[in-house]
CHARMM internal coordinates of N, CA and C (Angstrom, degrees):
IC EDIT
DIST 1 N 1 CA 1.4312
DIST 1 CA 1 C 1.5436
ANGL 1 N 1 CA 1 C 110.08
DIST 1 C 2 N 1.2779
ANGL 1 CA 1 C 2 N 116.47
DIHE 1 N 1 CA 1 C 2 N 138.73
DIST 2 N 2 CA 1.4500
ANGL 1 C 2 N 2 CA 120.82
DIHE 1 CA 1 C 2 N 2 CA -179.27
DIST 2 CA 2 C 1.5551
ANGL 2 N 2 CA 2 C 108.75
DIHE 1 C 2 N 2 CA 2 C -87.08
DIST 2 C 3 N 1.2886
ANGL 2 CA 2 C 3 N 113.45
DIHE 2 N 2 CA 2 C 3 N 132.36
DIST 3 N 3 CA 1.4713
ANGL 2 C 3 N 3 CA 119.55
DIHE 2 CA 2 C 3 N 3 CA 176.82
DIST 3 CA 3 C 1.5304
ANGL 3 N 3 CA 3 C 109.74
DIHE 2 C 3 N 3 CA 3 C -89.46
DIST 3 C 4 N 1.2919
ANGL 3 CA 3 C 4 N 115.14
DIHE 3 N 3 CA 3 C 4 N 137.97
DIST 4 N 4 CA 1.4567
ANGL 3 C 4 N 4 CA 121.38
DIHE 3 CA 3 C 4 N 4 CA 174.57
DIST 4 CA 4 C 1.5162
ANGL 4 N 4 CA 4 C 110.31
DIHE 3 C 4 N 4 CA 4 C -76.22
DIST 4 C 5 N 1.2983
ANGL 4 CA 4 C 5 N 115.59
DIHE 4 N 4 CA 4 C 5 N 138.11
DIST 5 N 5 CA 1.4324
ANGL 4 C 5 N 5 CA 119.39
DIHE 4 CA 4 C 5 N 5 CA 175.34
DIST 5 CA 5 C 1.5133
ANGL 5 N 5 CA 5 C 110.48
DIHE 4 C 5 N 5 CA 5 C -78.63
DIST 5 C 6 N 1.3069
ANGL 5 CA 5 C 6 N 117.80
DIHE 5 N 5 CA 5 C 6 N 129.75
DIST 6 N 6 CA 1.4437
ANGL 5 C 6 N 6 CA 119.73
DIHE 5 CA 5 C 6 N 6 CA 179.47
DIST 6 CA 6 C 1.5420
ANGL 6 N 6 CA 6 C 108.89
DIHE 5 C 6 N 6 CA 6 C -86.73
DIST 6 C 7 N 1.2765
ANGL 6 CA 6 C 7 N 113.21
DIHE 6 N 6 CA 6 C 7 N 137.67
DIST 7 N 7 CA 1.4369
ANGL 6 C 7 N 7 CA 119.15
DIHE 6 CA 6 C 7 N 7 CA 178.65
DIST 7 CA 7 C 1.5208
ANGL 7 N 7 CA 7 C 106.64
DIHE 6 C 7 N 7 CA 7 C -92.33
DIST 7 C 8 N 1.3373
ANGL 7 CA 7 C 8 N 114.56
DIHE 7 N 7 CA 7 C 8 N 121.38
DIST 8 N 8 CA 1.4429
ANGL 7 C 8 N 8 CA 118.20
DIHE 7 CA 7 C 8 N 8 CA -178.36
DIST 8 CA 8 C 1.5038
ANGL 8 N 8 CA 8 C 109.21
DIHE 7 C 8 N 8 CA 8 C -84.99
DIST 8 C 9 N 1.2795
ANGL 8 CA 8 C 9 N 117.66
DIHE 8 N 8 CA 8 C 9 N 122.83
DIST 9 N 9 CA 1.4952
ANGL 8 C 9 N 9 CA 122.49
DIHE 8 CA 8 C 9 N 9 CA -179.53
DIST 9 CA 9 C 1.5401
ANGL 9 N 9 CA 9 C 108.66
DIHE 8 C 9 N 9 CA 9 C -84.74
DIST 9 C 10 N 1.2293
ANGL 9 CA 9 C 10 N 114.23
DIHE 9 N 9 CA 9 C 10 N 132.48
DIST 10 N 10 CA 1.4266
ANGL 9 C 10 N 10 CA 120.09
DIHE 9 CA 9 C 10 N 10 CA 175.85
DIST 10 CA 10 C 1.5546
ANGL 10 N 10 CA 10 C 105.84
DIHE 9 C 10 N 10 CA 10 C -99.87
DIST 10 C 11 N 1.3450
ANGL 10 CA 10 C 11 N 116.51
DIHE 10 N 10 CA 10 C 11 N 121.72
DIST 11 N 11 CA 1.4699
ANGL 10 C 11 N 11 CA 117.55
DIHE 10 CA 10 C 11 N 11 CA -178.31
DIST 11 CA 11 C 1.5083
ANGL 11 N 11 CA 11 C 107.99
DIHE 10 C 11 N 11 CA 11 C -70.48
DIST 11 C 12 N 1.2972
ANGL 11 CA 11 C 12 N 115.43
DIHE 11 N 11 CA 11 C 12 N 129.84
DIST 12 N 12 CA 1.4672
ANGL 11 C 12 N 12 CA 123.32
DIHE 11 CA 11 C 12 N 12 CA 178.88
DIST 12 CA 12 C 1.4909
ANGL 12 N 12 CA 12 C 108.71
DIHE 11 C 12 N 12 CA 12 C -121.87
DIST 12 C 13 N 1.3068
ANGL 12 CA 12 C 13 N 114.35
DIHE 12 N 12 CA 12 C 13 N 150.86
DIST 13 N 13 CA 1.4613
ANGL 12 C 13 N 13 CA 118.44
DIHE 12 CA 12 C 13 N 13 CA 176.08
DIST 13 CA 13 C 1.4613
ANGL 13 N 13 CA 13 C 110.03
DIHE 12 C 13 N 13 CA 13 C -108.21
DIST 13 C 14 N 1.3445
ANGL 13 CA 13 C 14 N 113.97
DIHE 13 N 13 CA 13 C 14 N 138.40
DIST 14 N 14 CA 1.4477
ANGL 13 C 14 N 14 CA 118.98
DIHE 13 CA 13 C 14 N 14 CA -178.81
DIST 14 CA 14 C 1.5473
ANGL 14 N 14 CA 14 C 110.51
DIHE 13 C 14 N 14 CA 14 C -73.00
DIST 14 C 15 N 1.3137
ANGL 14 CA 14 C 15 N 115.69
DIHE 14 N 14 CA 14 C 15 N 131.03
DIST 15 N 15 CA 1.4970
ANGL 14 C 15 N 15 CA 120.43
DIHE 14 CA 14 C 15 N 15 CA -176.50
DIST 15 CA 15 C 1.4939
ANGL 15 N 15 CA 15 C 108.71
DIHE 14 C 15 N 15 CA 15 C -68.89
DIST 15 C 16 N 1.3380
ANGL 15 CA 15 C 16 N 120.41
DIHE 15 N 15 CA 15 C 16 N -30.98
DIST 16 N 16 CA 1.4585
ANGL 15 C 16 N 16 CA 122.17
DIHE 15 CA 15 C 16 N 16 CA -179.58
DIST 16 CA 16 C 1.4924
ANGL 16 N 16 CA 16 C 109.99
DIHE 15 C 16 N 16 CA 16 C -73.97
DIST 16 C 17 N 1.3220
ANGL 16 CA 16 C 17 N 120.02
DIHE 16 N 16 CA 16 C 17 N -35.15
DIST 17 N 17 CA 1.4503
ANGL 16 C 17 N 17 CA 123.71
DIHE 16 CA 16 C 17 N 17 CA 178.39
DIST 17 CA 17 C 1.5436
ANGL 17 N 17 CA 17 C 110.15
DIHE 16 C 17 N 17 CA 17 C -66.36
DIST 17 C 18 N 1.3662
ANGL 17 CA 17 C 18 N 113.51
DIHE 17 N 17 CA 17 C 18 N -43.23
DIST 18 N 18 CA 1.4553
ANGL 17 C 18 N 18 CA 119.63
DIHE 17 CA 17 C 18 N 18 CA -179.99
DIST 18 CA 18 C 1.5474
ANGL 18 N 18 CA 18 C 111.52
DIHE 17 C 18 N 18 CA 18 C -59.13
DIST 18 C 19 N 1.3291
ANGL 18 CA 18 C 19 N 116.57
DIHE 18 N 18 CA 18 C 19 N -47.44
DIST 19 N 19 CA 1.4252
ANGL 18 C 19 N 19 CA 122.82
DIHE 18 CA 18 C 19 N 19 CA -177.70
DIST 19 CA 19 C 1.5281
ANGL 19 N 19 CA 19 C 113.73
DIHE 18 C 19 N 19 CA 19 C -79.53
DIST 19 C 20 N 1.3133
ANGL 19 CA 19 C 20 N 116.22
DIHE 19 N 19 CA 19 C 20 N -21.61
DIST 20 N 20 CA 1.4534
ANGL 19 C 20 N 20 CA 118.82
DIHE 19 CA 19 C 20 N 20 CA -179.19
DIST 20 CA 20 C 1.5195
ANGL 20 N 20 CA 20 C 111.33
DIHE 19 C 20 N 20 CA 20 C 76.55
DIST 20 C 21 N 1.3392
ANGL 20 CA 20 C 21 N 116.96
DIHE 20 N 20 CA 20 C 21 N 29.57
DIST 21 N 21 CA 1.4926
ANGL 20 C 21 N 21 CA 122.39
DIHE 20 CA 20 C 21 N 21 CA 176.88
DIST 21 CA 21 C 1.4961
ANGL 21 N 21 CA 21 C 110.07
DIHE 20 C 21 N 21 CA 21 C -118.34
DIST 21 C 22 N 1.3329
ANGL 21 CA 21 C 22 N 113.86
DIHE 21 N 21 CA 21 C 22 N 174.51
DIST 22 N 22 CA 1.4265
ANGL 21 C 22 N 22 CA 124.23
DIHE 21 CA 21 C 22 N 22 CA 177.08
DIST 22 CA 22 C 1.5529
ANGL 22 N 22 CA 22 C 108.04
DIHE 21 C 22 N 22 CA 22 C -123.11
DIST 22 C 23 N 1.3382
ANGL 22 CA 22 C 23 N 116.60
DIHE 22 N 22 CA 22 C 23 N 152.57
DIST 23 N 23 CA 1.4549
ANGL 22 C 23 N 23 CA 119.88
DIHE 22 CA 22 C 23 N 23 CA 178.00
DIST 23 CA 23 C 1.5199
ANGL 23 N 23 CA 23 C 110.00
DIHE 22 C 23 N 23 CA 23 C -67.08
DIST 23 C 24 N 1.3318
ANGL 23 CA 23 C 24 N 116.91
DIHE 23 N 23 CA 23 C 24 N 145.00
DIST 24 N 24 CA 1.4463
ANGL 23 C 24 N 24 CA 121.85
DIHE 23 CA 23 C 24 N 24 CA 179.70
DIST 24 CA 24 C 1.5176
ANGL 24 N 24 CA 24 C 107.93
DIHE 23 C 24 N 24 CA 24 C -130.89
DIST 24 C 25 N 1.3514
ANGL 24 CA 24 C 25 N 116.43
DIHE 24 N 24 CA 24 C 25 N 145.31
DIST 25 N 25 CA 1.4565
ANGL 24 C 25 N 25 CA 118.82
DIHE 24 CA 24 C 25 N 25 CA -178.63
DIST 25 CA 25 C 1.5221
ANGL 25 N 25 CA 25 C 111.33
DIHE 24 C 25 N 25 CA 25 C -73.02
DIST 25 C 26 N 1.3190
ANGL 25 CA 25 C 26 N 117.74
DIHE 25 N 25 CA 25 C 26 N -16.65
DIST 26 N 26 CA 1.4623
ANGL 25 C 26 N 26 CA 121.60
DIHE 25 CA 25 C 26 N 26 CA -179.44
DIST 26 CA 26 C 1.5227
ANGL 26 N 26 CA 26 C 110.68
DIHE 25 C 26 N 26 CA 26 C -76.36
DIST 26 C 27 N 1.3090
ANGL 26 CA 26 C 27 N 120.46
DIHE 26 N 26 CA 26 C 27 N -24.47
DIST 27 N 27 CA 1.4523
ANGL 26 C 27 N 27 CA 124.75
DIHE 26 CA 26 C 27 N 27 CA -177.09
DIST 27 CA 27 C 1.5417
ANGL 27 N 27 CA 27 C 108.59
DIHE 26 C 27 N 27 CA 27 C -90.46
DIST 27 C 28 N 1.3171
ANGL 27 CA 27 C 28 N 114.79
DIHE 27 N 27 CA 27 C 28 N 77.35
DIST 28 N 28 CA 1.4734
ANGL 27 C 28 N 28 CA 120.08
DIHE 27 CA 27 C 28 N 28 CA -174.86
DIST 28 CA 28 C 1.5380
ANGL 28 N 28 CA 28 C 111.90
DIHE 27 C 28 N 28 CA 28 C -69.20
DIST 28 C 29 N 1.3262
ANGL 28 CA 28 C 29 N 116.61
DIHE 28 N 28 CA 28 C 29 N -33.75
DIST 29 N 29 CA 1.4846
ANGL 28 C 29 N 29 CA 119.10
DIHE 28 CA 28 C 29 N 29 CA -177.48
DIST 29 CA 29 C 1.5423
ANGL 29 N 29 CA 29 C 112.18
DIHE 28 C 29 N 29 CA 29 C -62.96
DIST 29 C 30 N 1.2958
ANGL 29 CA 29 C 30 N 115.85
DIHE 29 N 29 CA 29 C 30 N -43.09
DIST 30 N 30 CA 1.4962
ANGL 29 C 30 N 30 CA 120.73
DIHE 29 CA 29 C 30 N 30 CA -179.10
DIST 30 CA 30 C 1.5489
ANGL 30 N 30 CA 30 C 110.81
DIHE 29 C 30 N 30 CA 30 C -72.32
DIST 30 C 31 N 1.3316
ANGL 30 CA 30 C 31 N 115.75
DIHE 30 N 30 CA 30 C 31 N -32.16
DIST 31 N 31 CA 1.4617
ANGL 30 C 31 N 31 CA 119.02
DIHE 30 CA 30 C 31 N 31 CA -178.23
DIST 31 CA 31 C 1.5012
ANGL 31 N 31 CA 31 C 112.55
DIHE 30 C 31 N 31 CA 31 C -75.36
DIST 31 C 32 N 1.3444
ANGL 31 CA 31 C 32 N 116.18
DIHE 31 N 31 CA 31 C 32 N -25.53
DIST 32 N 32 CA 1.4743
ANGL 31 C 32 N 32 CA 117.04
DIHE 31 CA 31 C 32 N 32 CA -178.72
DIST 32 CA 32 C 1.5066
ANGL 32 N 32 CA 32 C 113.24
DIHE 31 C 32 N 32 CA 32 C -71.29
DIST 32 C 33 N 1.3235
ANGL 32 CA 32 C 33 N 119.14
DIHE 32 N 32 CA 32 C 33 N -20.60
DIST 33 N 33 CA 1.4506
ANGL 32 C 33 N 33 CA 121.52
DIHE 32 CA 32 C 33 N 33 CA 174.97
DIST 33 CA 33 C 1.5291
ANGL 33 N 33 CA 33 C 113.17
DIHE 32 C 33 N 33 CA 33 C -74.10
DIST 33 C 34 N 1.3404
ANGL 33 CA 33 C 34 N 117.18
DIHE 33 N 33 CA 33 C 34 N -13.82
DIST 34 N 34 CA 1.4512
ANGL 33 C 34 N 34 CA 120.92
DIHE 33 CA 33 C 34 N 34 CA 175.87
DIST 34 CA 34 C 1.5299
ANGL 34 N 34 CA 34 C 113.77
DIHE 33 C 34 N 34 CA 34 C -98.55
DIST 34 C 35 N 1.3511
ANGL 34 CA 34 C 35 N 113.61
DIHE 34 N 34 CA 34 C 35 N 13.39
DIST 35 N 35 CA 1.4764
ANGL 34 C 35 N 35 CA 120.57
DIHE 34 CA 34 C 35 N 35 CA 179.27
DIST 35 CA 35 C 1.5000
ANGL 35 N 35 CA 35 C 109.79
DIHE 34 C 35 N 35 CA 35 C -123.03
DIST 35 C 36 N 1.3257
ANGL 35 CA 35 C 36 N 115.68
DIHE 35 N 35 CA 35 C 36 N 150.13
DIST 36 N 36 CA 1.4702
ANGL 35 C 36 N 36 CA 120.08
DIHE 35 CA 35 C 36 N 36 CA 177.95
DIST 36 CA 36 C 1.5690
ANGL 36 N 36 CA 36 C 109.93
DIHE 35 C 36 N 36 CA 36 C -75.08
DIST 36 C 37 N 1.2922
ANGL 36 CA 36 C 37 N 116.12
DIHE 36 N 36 CA 36 C 37 N 175.20
DIST 37 N 37 CA 1.4640
ANGL 36 C 37 N 37 CA 120.33
DIHE 36 CA 36 C 37 N 37 CA -179.76
DIST 37 CA 37 C 1.5087
ANGL 37 N 37 CA 37 C 110.26
DIHE 36 C 37 N 37 CA 37 C -70.26
DIST 37 C 38 N 1.2976
ANGL 37 CA 37 C 38 N 117.29
DIHE 37 N 37 CA 37 C 38 N -19.28
DIST 38 N 38 CA 1.4549
ANGL 37 C 38 N 38 CA 123.11
DIHE 37 CA 37 C 38 N 38 CA 178.51
DIST 38 CA 38 C 1.5103
ANGL 38 N 38 CA 38 C 114.80
DIHE 37 C 38 N 38 CA 38 C -88.56
DIST 38 C 39 N 1.3985
ANGL 38 CA 38 C 39 N 115.12
DIHE 38 N 38 CA 38 C 39 N -6.35
DIST 39 N 39 CA 1.4410
ANGL 38 C 39 N 39 CA 119.69
DIHE 38 CA 38 C 39 N 39 CA 175.95
DIST 39 CA 39 C 1.5116
ANGL 39 N 39 CA 39 C 114.43
DIHE 38 C 39 N 39 CA 39 C 99.38
DIST 39 C 40 N 1.3493
ANGL 39 CA 39 C 40 N 117.67
DIHE 39 N 39 CA 39 C 40 N 9.41
DIST 40 N 40 CA 1.4530
ANGL 39 C 40 N 40 CA 120.05
DIHE 39 CA 39 C 40 N 40 CA -179.52
DIST 40 CA 40 C 1.4971
ANGL 40 N 40 CA 40 C 111.12
DIHE 39 C 40 N 40 CA 40 C -95.13
DIST 40 C 41 N 1.3187
ANGL 40 CA 40 C 41 N 116.44
DIHE 40 N 40 CA 40 C 41 N 150.11
DIST 41 N 41 CA 1.4717
ANGL 40 C 41 N 41 CA 121.71
DIHE 40 CA 40 C 41 N 41 CA 179.82
DIST 41 CA 41 C 1.5046
ANGL 41 N 41 CA 41 C 107.93
DIHE 40 C 41 N 41 CA 41 C -76.47
DIST 41 C 42 N 1.3552
ANGL 41 CA 41 C 42 N 118.25
DIHE 41 N 41 CA 41 C 42 N 128.68
DIST 42 N 42 CA 1.4479
ANGL 41 C 42 N 42 CA 122.56
DIHE 41 CA 41 C 42 N 42 CA 179.27
DIST 42 CA 42 C 1.5098
ANGL 42 N 42 CA 42 C 108.54
DIHE 41 C 42 N 42 CA 42 C -79.73
DIST 42 C 43 N 1.3389
ANGL 42 CA 42 C 43 N 115.63
DIHE 42 N 42 CA 42 C 43 N 153.88
DIST 43 N 43 CA 1.4410
ANGL 42 C 43 N 43 CA 122.23
DIHE 42 CA 42 C 43 N 43 CA -178.20
DIST 43 CA 43 C 1.5050
ANGL 43 N 43 CA 43 C 111.06
DIHE 42 C 43 N 43 CA 43 C -77.64
DIST 43 C 44 N 1.3346
ANGL 43 CA 43 C 44 N 115.96
DIHE 43 N 43 CA 43 C 44 N 165.35
DIST 44 N 44 CA 1.4596
ANGL 43 C 44 N 44 CA 119.30
DIHE 43 CA 43 C 44 N 44 CA -176.59
DIST 44 CA 44 C 1.5360
ANGL 44 N 44 CA 44 C 112.38
DIHE 43 C 44 N 44 CA 44 C -71.09
DIST 44 C 45 N 1.2794
ANGL 44 CA 44 C 45 N 119.11
DIHE 44 N 44 CA 44 C 45 N -18.68
DIST 45 N 45 CA 1.4716
ANGL 44 C 45 N 45 CA 121.54
DIHE 44 CA 44 C 45 N 45 CA 175.29
DIST 45 CA 45 C 1.5283
ANGL 45 N 45 CA 45 C 109.71
DIHE 44 C 45 N 45 CA 45 C -72.88
DIST 45 C 46 N 1.3160
ANGL 45 CA 45 C 46 N 119.27
DIHE 45 N 45 CA 45 C 46 N -27.16
DIST 46 N 46 CA 1.4923
ANGL 45 C 46 N 46 CA 122.24
DIHE 45 CA 45 C 46 N 46 CA 179.24
DIST 46 CA 46 C 1.5133
ANGL 46 N 46 CA 46 C 110.41
DIHE 45 C 46 N 46 CA 46 C -89.67
DIST 46 C 47 N 1.3745
ANGL 46 CA 46 C 47 N 118.60
DIHE 46 N 46 CA 46 C 47 N -28.46
DIST 47 N 47 CA 1.4437
ANGL 46 C 47 N 47 CA 118.37
DIHE 46 CA 46 C 47 N 47 CA -174.11
DIST 47 CA 47 C 1.5092
ANGL 47 N 47 CA 47 C 114.83
DIHE 46 C 47 N 47 CA 47 C -97.92
DIST 47 C 48 N 1.3534
ANGL 47 CA 47 C 48 N 115.92
DIHE 47 N 47 CA 47 C 48 N -22.05
DIST 48 N 48 CA 1.4776
ANGL 47 C 48 N 48 CA 119.67
DIHE 47 CA 47 C 48 N 48 CA 179.55
DIST 48 CA 48 C 1.5308
ANGL 48 N 48 CA 48 C 112.44
DIHE 47 C 48 N 48 CA 48 C 83.97
DIST 48 C 49 N 1.3029
ANGL 48 CA 48 C 49 N 118.16
DIHE 48 N 48 CA 48 C 49 N 12.90
DIST 49 N 49 CA 1.4833
ANGL 48 C 49 N 49 CA 122.33
DIHE 48 CA 48 C 49 N 49 CA 179.83
DIST 49 CA 49 C 1.5043
ANGL 49 N 49 CA 49 C 107.93
DIHE 48 C 49 N 49 CA 49 C -88.57
DIST 49 C 50 N 1.3296
ANGL 49 CA 49 C 50 N 117.82
DIHE 49 N 49 CA 49 C 50 N 143.73
DIST 50 N 50 CA 1.4289
ANGL 49 C 50 N 50 CA 121.56
DIHE 49 CA 49 C 50 N 50 CA 178.69
DIST 50 CA 50 C 1.5772
ANGL 50 N 50 CA 50 C 110.35
DIHE 49 C 50 N 50 CA 50 C -69.26
DIST 50 C 51 N 1.2649
ANGL 50 CA 50 C 51 N 118.01
DIHE 50 N 50 CA 50 C 51 N 164.94
DIST 51 N 51 CA 1.4679
ANGL 50 C 51 N 51 CA 123.87
DIHE 50 CA 50 C 51 N 51 CA -173.32
DIST 51 CA 51 C 1.5961
ANGL 51 N 51 CA 51 C 110.35
DIHE 50 C 51 N 51 CA 51 C -62.79
DIST 51 C 52 N 1.2883
ANGL 51 CA 51 C 52 N 114.49
DIHE 51 N 51 CA 51 C 52 N -40.36
DIST 52 N 52 CA 1.4847
ANGL 51 C 52 N 52 CA 119.20
DIHE 51 CA 51 C 52 N 52 CA -178.92
DIST 52 CA 52 C 1.5464
ANGL 52 N 52 CA 52 C 110.05
DIHE 51 C 52 N 52 CA 52 C -62.08
DIST 52 C 53 N 1.3362
ANGL 52 CA 52 C 53 N 115.62
DIHE 52 N 52 CA 52 C 53 N -47.42
DIST 53 N 53 CA 1.4452
ANGL 52 C 53 N 53 CA 120.03
DIHE 52 CA 52 C 53 N 53 CA -179.09
DIST 53 CA 53 C 1.5321
ANGL 53 N 53 CA 53 C 113.67
DIHE 52 C 53 N 53 CA 53 C -75.25
DIST 53 C 54 N 1.3165
ANGL 53 CA 53 C 54 N 117.22
DIHE 53 N 53 CA 53 C 54 N -25.24
DIST 54 N 54 CA 1.4323
ANGL 53 C 54 N 54 CA 121.88
DIHE 53 CA 53 C 54 N 54 CA 177.69
DIST 54 CA 54 C 1.5298
ANGL 54 N 54 CA 54 C 109.65
DIHE 53 C 54 N 54 CA 54 C -68.15
DIST 54 C 55 N 1.3606
ANGL 54 CA 54 C 55 N 118.22
DIHE 54 N 54 CA 54 C 55 N -39.01
DIST 55 N 55 CA 1.4587
ANGL 54 C 55 N 55 CA 122.54
DIHE 54 CA 54 C 55 N 55 CA 177.54
DIST 55 CA 55 C 1.5727
ANGL 55 N 55 CA 55 C 106.91
DIHE 54 C 55 N 55 CA 55 C -65.37
DIST 55 C 56 N 1.3155
ANGL 55 CA 55 C 56 N 116.75
DIHE 55 N 55 CA 55 C 56 N -45.06
DIST 56 N 56 CA 1.4631
ANGL 55 C 56 N 56 CA 117.46
DIHE 55 CA 55 C 56 N 56 CA -179.56
DIST 56 CA 56 C 1.5289
ANGL 56 N 56 CA 56 C 111.42
DIHE 55 C 56 N 56 CA 56 C -67.81
DIST 56 C 57 N 1.3328
ANGL 56 CA 56 C 57 N 117.26
DIHE 56 N 56 CA 56 C 57 N -36.14
DIST 57 N 57 CA 1.4252
ANGL 56 C 57 N 57 CA 118.92
DIHE 56 CA 56 C 57 N 57 CA 177.80
DIST 57 CA 57 C 1.5298
ANGL 57 N 57 CA 57 C 114.43
DIHE 56 C 57 N 57 CA 57 C -63.08
DIST 57 C 58 N 1.3411
ANGL 57 CA 57 C 58 N 114.32
DIHE 57 N 57 CA 57 C 58 N -41.45
DIST 58 N 58 CA 1.4727
ANGL 57 C 58 N 58 CA 119.07
DIHE 57 CA 57 C 58 N 58 CA 177.35
DIST 58 CA 58 C 1.5331
ANGL 58 N 58 CA 58 C 112.19
DIHE 57 C 58 N 58 CA 58 C -62.98
DIST 58 C 59 N 1.3319
ANGL 58 CA 58 C 59 N 116.92
DIHE 58 N 58 CA 58 C 59 N -39.63
DIST 59 N 59 CA 1.4255
ANGL 58 C 59 N 59 CA 122.10
DIHE 58 CA 58 C 59 N 59 CA 177.60
DIST 59 CA 59 C 1.5308
ANGL 59 N 59 CA 59 C 111.39
DIHE 58 C 59 N 59 CA 59 C -64.31
DIST 59 C 60 N 1.3322
ANGL 59 CA 59 C 60 N 115.85
DIHE 59 N 59 CA 59 C 60 N -42.75
DIST 60 N 60 CA 1.4433
ANGL 59 C 60 N 60 CA 118.57
DIHE 59 CA 59 C 60 N 60 CA 179.20
DIST 60 CA 60 C 1.5088
ANGL 60 N 60 CA 60 C 114.85
DIHE 59 C 60 N 60 CA 60 C -70.40
DIST 60 C 61 N 1.3336
ANGL 60 CA 60 C 61 N 116.51
DIHE 60 N 60 CA 60 C 61 N -32.98
DIST 61 N 61 CA 1.5006
ANGL 60 C 61 N 61 CA 119.87
DIHE 60 CA 60 C 61 N 61 CA 175.12
DIST 61 CA 61 C 1.5077
ANGL 61 N 61 CA 61 C 108.49
DIHE 60 C 61 N 61 CA 61 C -64.70
DIST 61 C 62 N 1.3074
ANGL 61 CA 61 C 62 N 118.93
DIHE 61 N 61 CA 61 C 62 N -40.51
DIST 62 N 62 CA 1.4328
ANGL 61 C 62 N 62 CA 121.77
DIHE 61 CA 61 C 62 N 62 CA -179.45
DIST 62 CA 62 C 1.4920
ANGL 62 N 62 CA 62 C 111.86
DIHE 61 C 62 N 62 CA 62 C -67.59
DIST 62 C 63 N 1.3362
ANGL 62 CA 62 C 63 N 116.64
DIHE 62 N 62 CA 62 C 63 N -36.18
DIST 63 N 63 CA 1.4663
ANGL 62 C 63 N 63 CA 122.27
DIHE 62 CA 62 C 63 N 63 CA 173.39
DIST 63 CA 63 C 1.5288
ANGL 63 N 63 CA 63 C 110.70
DIHE 62 C 63 N 63 CA 63 C -62.80
DIST 63 C 64 N 1.3280
ANGL 63 CA 63 C 64 N 117.14
DIHE 63 N 63 CA 63 C 64 N -43.97
DIST 64 N 64 CA 1.4644
ANGL 63 C 64 N 64 CA 121.53
DIHE 63 CA 63 C 64 N 64 CA -178.19
DIST 64 CA 64 C 1.5153
ANGL 64 N 64 CA 64 C 110.59
DIHE 63 C 64 N 64 CA 64 C -65.57
DIST 64 C 65 N 1.3066
ANGL 64 CA 64 C 65 N 116.20
DIHE 64 N 64 CA 64 C 65 N -36.14
DIST 65 N 65 CA 1.4493
ANGL 64 C 65 N 65 CA 120.30
DIHE 64 CA 64 C 65 N 65 CA 177.52
DIST 65 CA 65 C 1.5000
ANGL 65 N 65 CA 65 C 111.19
DIHE 64 C 65 N 65 CA 65 C -66.26
DIST 65 C 66 N 1.3399
ANGL 65 CA 65 C 66 N 115.85
DIHE 65 N 65 CA 65 C 66 N -41.43
DIST 66 N 66 CA 1.4414
ANGL 65 C 66 N 66 CA 120.95
DIHE 65 CA 65 C 66 N 66 CA 179.72
DIST 66 CA 66 C 1.5706
ANGL 66 N 66 CA 66 C 110.18
DIHE 65 C 66 N 66 CA 66 C -64.64
DIST 66 C 67 N 1.3090
ANGL 66 CA 66 C 67 N 117.41
DIHE 66 N 66 CA 66 C 67 N -35.95
DIST 67 N 67 CA 1.4582
ANGL 66 C 67 N 67 CA 122.46
DIHE 66 CA 66 C 67 N 67 CA -179.18
DIST 67 CA 67 C 1.5483
ANGL 67 N 67 CA 67 C 110.29
DIHE 66 C 67 N 67 CA 67 C -84.24
DIST 67 C 68 N 1.3297
ANGL 67 CA 67 C 68 N 118.48
DIHE 67 N 67 CA 67 C 68 N 3.38
DIST 68 N 68 CA 1.4734
ANGL 67 C 68 N 68 CA 125.44
DIHE 67 CA 67 C 68 N 68 CA 178.78
DIST 68 CA 68 C 1.4942
ANGL 68 N 68 CA 68 C 112.94
DIHE 67 C 68 N 68 CA 68 C 64.03
DIST 68 C 69 N 1.3493
ANGL 68 CA 68 C 69 N 116.91
DIHE 68 N 68 CA 68 C 69 N 31.17
DIST 69 N 69 CA 1.4737
ANGL 68 C 69 N 69 CA 121.82
DIHE 68 CA 68 C 69 N 69 CA 173.16
DIST 69 CA 69 C 1.5541
ANGL 69 N 69 CA 69 C 109.98
DIHE 68 C 69 N 69 CA 69 C -88.31
DIST 69 C 70 N 1.3493
ANGL 69 CA 69 C 70 N 115.00
DIHE 69 N 69 CA 69 C 70 N -28.88
DIST 70 N 70 CA 1.4824
ANGL 69 C 70 N 70 CA 120.32
DIHE 69 CA 69 C 70 N 70 CA 179.59
DIST 70 CA 70 C 1.5158
ANGL 70 N 70 CA 70 C 105.55
DIHE 69 C 70 N 70 CA 70 C -125.14
DIST 70 C 71 N 1.3402
ANGL 70 CA 70 C 71 N 120.31
DIHE 70 N 70 CA 70 C 71 N 149.94
DIST 71 N 71 CA 1.4427
ANGL 70 C 71 N 71 CA 121.92
DIHE 70 CA 70 C 71 N 71 CA 178.09
DIST 71 CA 71 C 1.5244
ANGL 71 N 71 CA 71 C 109.43
DIHE 70 C 71 N 71 CA 71 C -80.10
DIST 71 C 72 N 1.3596
ANGL 71 CA 71 C 72 N 115.33
DIHE 71 N 71 CA 71 C 72 N 153.43
DIST 72 N 72 CA 1.4557
ANGL 71 C 72 N 72 CA 121.63
DIHE 71 CA 71 C 72 N 72 CA 176.31
DIST 72 CA 72 C 1.5312
ANGL 72 N 72 CA 72 C 105.01
DIHE 71 C 72 N 72 CA 72 C -75.29
DIST 72 C 73 N 1.3373
ANGL 72 CA 72 C 73 N 119.88
DIHE 72 N 72 CA 72 C 73 N -44.79
DIST 73 N 73 CA 1.4248
ANGL 72 C 73 N 73 CA 125.34
DIHE 72 CA 72 C 73 N 73 CA -178.70
DIST 73 CA 73 C 1.5509
ANGL 73 N 73 CA 73 C 108.57
DIHE 72 C 73 N 73 CA 73 C -130.75
DIST 73 C 74 N 1.3091
ANGL 73 CA 73 C 74 N 115.84
DIHE 73 N 73 CA 73 C 74 N 135.34
DIST 74 N 74 CA 1.4626
ANGL 73 C 74 N 74 CA 116.87
DIHE 73 CA 73 C 74 N 74 CA 177.32
DIST 74 CA 74 C 1.5552
ANGL 74 N 74 CA 74 C 109.54
DIHE 73 C 74 N 74 CA 74 C -70.62
DIST 74 C 75 N 1.3118
ANGL 74 CA 74 C 75 N 114.45
DIHE 74 N 74 CA 74 C 75 N 154.30
DIST 75 N 75 CA 1.4307
ANGL 74 C 75 N 75 CA 120.56
DIHE 74 CA 74 C 75 N 75 CA -179.62
DIST 75 CA 75 C 1.5233
ANGL 75 N 75 CA 75 C 110.53
DIHE 74 C 75 N 75 CA 75 C -61.49
DIST 75 C 76 N 1.3509
ANGL 75 CA 75 C 76 N 115.96
DIHE 75 N 75 CA 75 C 76 N 140.77
DIST 76 N 76 CA 1.4293
ANGL 75 C 76 N 76 CA 121.55
DIHE 75 CA 75 C 76 N 76 CA -179.99
DIST 76 CA 76 C 1.4240
ANGL 76 N 76 CA 76 C 111.64
DIHE 75 C 76 N 76 CA 76 C -85.18
END
COOR INIT
IC SEED 1 N 1 CA 1 C
IC BUILD
């Protein structure tokens, strides 16, 4: 019988919960660290942000893209 490999979860703390802040579309520098080099939003398992703030972060990244503060696609 094949045994399933268990994925060990590393407990991470949300940086927004620690600071008591929320993501803002105006803060482009802090939002760019939650995006890949290709311009895609990284998942909460890669960023360590809690689910509540990940939803807010995704919304704010989309707002920043619409306001042309962040690119939709990184340059090829």
